[in-house]
Backbone bond lengths (Angstrom), bond angles and torsions (degrees), N, CA, C in turn:
res aa  C-N    CA-C-N  psi(-1)  N-CA   C-N-CA  omega(-1)  CA-C   N-CA-C  phi
1 X - - - 1.465 - - 1.529 108.99 -
2 X 1.268 116.30 94.32 1.456 120.50 -177.41 1.527 111.72 -83.55
3 X 1.316 116.86 -23.68 1.462 119.84 -175.30 1.526 110.36 -78.32
4 X 1.336 115.91 130.33 1.463 121.35 -179.49 1.519 110.37 -72.04
5 X 1.324 115.99 152.40 1.454 120.90 178.45 1.512 110.98 120.92
6 X 1.326 116.00 -157.99 1.457 123.03 179.96 1.522 108.97 -105.24
7 X 1.320 115.65 141.79 1.461 121.05 -179.86 1.518 109.85 -122.75
8 X 1.340 116.99 132.19 1.459 122.39 172.66 1.526 105.76 -97.62
9 X 1.338 115.91 114.19 1.467 121.57 -175.23 1.528 110.92 -133.33
10 X 1.336 116.18 163.28 1.458 120.72 175.30 1.519 109.00 -63.73
11 X 1.305 115.87 139.91 1.460 121.71 177.75 1.527 108.51 -94.62
12 X 1.338 117.78 145.81 1.466 119.36 176.74 1.528 112.75 -57.05
13 X 1.331 116.95 -25.37 1.465 120.93 -179.87 1.526 112.31 -78.54
14 X 1.327 117.21 -5.11 1.457 120.45 178.21 1.514 114.11 104.72
15 X 1.322 117.59 -12.40 1.456 120.17 177.71 1.520 110.66 -92.03
16 X 1.310 115.85 -148.95 1.466 122.00 179.59 1.520 108.93 -126.80
17 X 1.321 116.09 139.87 1.455 120.91 -176.92 1.525 110.83 -120.39
18 X 1.326 115.49 150.91 1.465 122.26 171.76 1.525 105.66 -105.73
19 X 1.324 116.01 121.46 1.465 120.53 -178.71 1.513 110.32 -127.04
20 X 1.312 116.09 140.35 1.458 121.14 172.25 1.522 107.04 -76.80
21 X 1.322 116.69 141.72 1.461 120.75 179.61 1.518 110.55 -54.56
22 X 1.321 116.45 131.94 1.451 121.46 178.19 1.514 114.62 85.74
23 X 1.323 118.03 -7.43 1.456 121.80 -178.54 1.530 109.76 -93.25
24 X 1.313 116.57 141.07 1.457 119.35 177.76 1.524 110.78 -87.42
25 X 1.332 117.00 -22.01 1.465 120.60 -179.58 1.523 111.02 -98.25
26 X 1.305 115.32 145.06 1.466 120.94 178.53 1.527 110.01 -78.78
27 X 1.339 115.98 142.70 1.463 120.88 173.50 1.522 109.11 -69.33
28 X 1.339 115.71 -38.42 1.460 121.42 178.20 1.523 108.92 -159.21
29 X 1.341 115.93 157.23 1.463 122.09 178.91 1.524 107.95 -126.50
30 X 1.331 116.68 139.54 1.468 122.14 -174.19 1.522 110.06 -134.52
31 X 1.334 115.93 156.40 1.465 120.84 179.00 1.514 111.59 -70.18
32 X 1.344 116.62 -39.86 1.462 119.53 -176.77 1.526 111.13 -116.74
33 X 1.322 114.52 156.72 1.461 119.44 177.77 1.531 109.57 -64.97
34 X 1.322 117.39 -36.95 1.465 120.93 -179.61 1.533 111.29 -59.57
35 X 1.331 116.74 -42.29 1.467 120.52 178.47 1.525 110.62 -65.63
36 X 1.331 116.20 -40.04 1.460 120.31 179.33 1.527 110.65 -66.00
37 X 1.331 117.27 -37.70 1.472 121.31 178.45 1.524 110.23 -64.20
38 X 1.341 116.91 -42.05 1.474 120.53 178.16 1.524 110.77 -59.39
39 X 1.341 115.63 -47.65 1.467 120.29 -178.96 1.524 110.59 -65.77
40 X 1.328 116.93 -43.13 1.459 121.01 179.89 1.510 112.28 -64.40
41 X 1.330 116.52 -36.21 1.464 121.22 178.53 1.522 110.49 -62.89
42 X 1.330 116.94 -44.06 1.472 120.56 179.25 1.528 111.01 -60.61
43 X 1.338 115.98 -45.29 1.467 120.06 179.98 1.525 110.31 -63.57
44 X 1.332 116.86 -45.77 1.463 120.97 -178.71 1.536 111.12 -63.06
45 X 1.323 117.08 -38.64 1.464 120.20 178.18 1.520 110.57 -66.27
46 X 1.325 117.21 -43.55 1.470 121.17 179.55 1.523 111.62 -63.36
47 X 1.333 116.41 -38.10 1.459 120.84 -177.55 1.527 113.13 -91.36
48 X 1.349 116.02 -2.25 1.461 121.81 -177.93 1.535 110.75 51.38
49 X 1.331 114.07 56.93 1.460 120.57 -177.52 1.522 109.96 -134.31
50 X 1.319 117.36 -167.87 1.458 122.77 -177.96 1.529 110.57 -95.62
51 X 1.335 115.52 153.00 1.455 121.80 172.17 1.517 106.95 -118.87
52 X 1.325 116.30 122.10 1.465 122.26 178.96 1.514 108.12 -108.89
53 X 1.335 116.64 124.30 1.456 121.65 -178.94 1.525 107.66 -106.64
54 X 1.333 115.51 118.11 1.455 121.12 -178.77 1.526 109.59 -96.59
55 X 1.316 116.31 145.03 1.459 121.08 176.02 1.520 110.41 -82.60
56 X 1.334 116.55 -178.25 1.465 121.24 179.59 1.530 111.58 -60.09
57 X 1.329 116.37 -27.77 1.468 120.28 -178.77 1.529 112.46 -81.96
58 X 1.347 116.69 -2.38 1.461 120.65 177.99 1.515 114.60 90.55
59 X 1.333 116.99 -10.04 1.461 119.84 -179.97 1.528 110.68 -84.29
60 X 1.325 115.80 147.87 1.467 120.26 179.32 1.524 108.30 -68.06
61 X 1.331 116.40 125.01 1.457 120.40 179.68 1.522 111.95 -108.71
62 X 1.324 115.87 -15.81 1.466 119.63 -178.31 1.516 108.89 -159.61
63 X 1.338 116.26 149.57 1.462 118.71 173.38 1.517 108.94 -144.09
64 X 1.310 114.20 146.15 1.456 120.73 179.63 1.512 108.63 -131.36
65 X 1.331 115.94 136.90 1.448 120.47 -178.77 1.523 109.62 -104.54
66 X 1.332 115.82 130.09 1.457 121.16 177.48 1.515 111.33 -120.44
67 X 1.328 115.92 13.37 1.458 119.27 -176.89 1.509 111.57 -122.68
68 X 1.310 114.53 -143.36 1.448 121.28 179.01 1.513 109.15 -81.51
69 X 1.313 116.42 93.34 1.452 121.16 -178.04 1.514 110.02 -71.65
70 X 1.340 117.34 122.52 1.479 119.07 -178.40 1.519 112.28 -70.30
71 X 1.339 117.86 -16.66 1.458 121.24 -179.74 1.519 110.62 -129.02
72 X 1.340 117.86 70.78 1.472 117.79 -178.95 1.528 110.63 -66.47
73 X 1.330 116.82 147.92 1.472 119.75 179.11 1.520 110.51 -65.70
74 X 1.324 115.08 146.57 1.463 119.75 -179.91 1.525 110.43 -87.44
75 X 1.352 115.21 134.64 1.445 125.73 173.17 1.449 116.04 34.53
């Protein structure tokens, strides 16, 4: 996971985990991806960073920025 921020990924236990980029341990583990996204969103907002949501295949399917976006939308 090279991208900085929080990542919502599959947990080895079968649920979904929120992990900080570069960390081997999960910040939290949840039964559903929706619950993990909620928790990850709160952490990303508090830390003003990105939230990367991975699909079942492990690839990033969505990302949300809660920090200093280098490319803010125009008008």
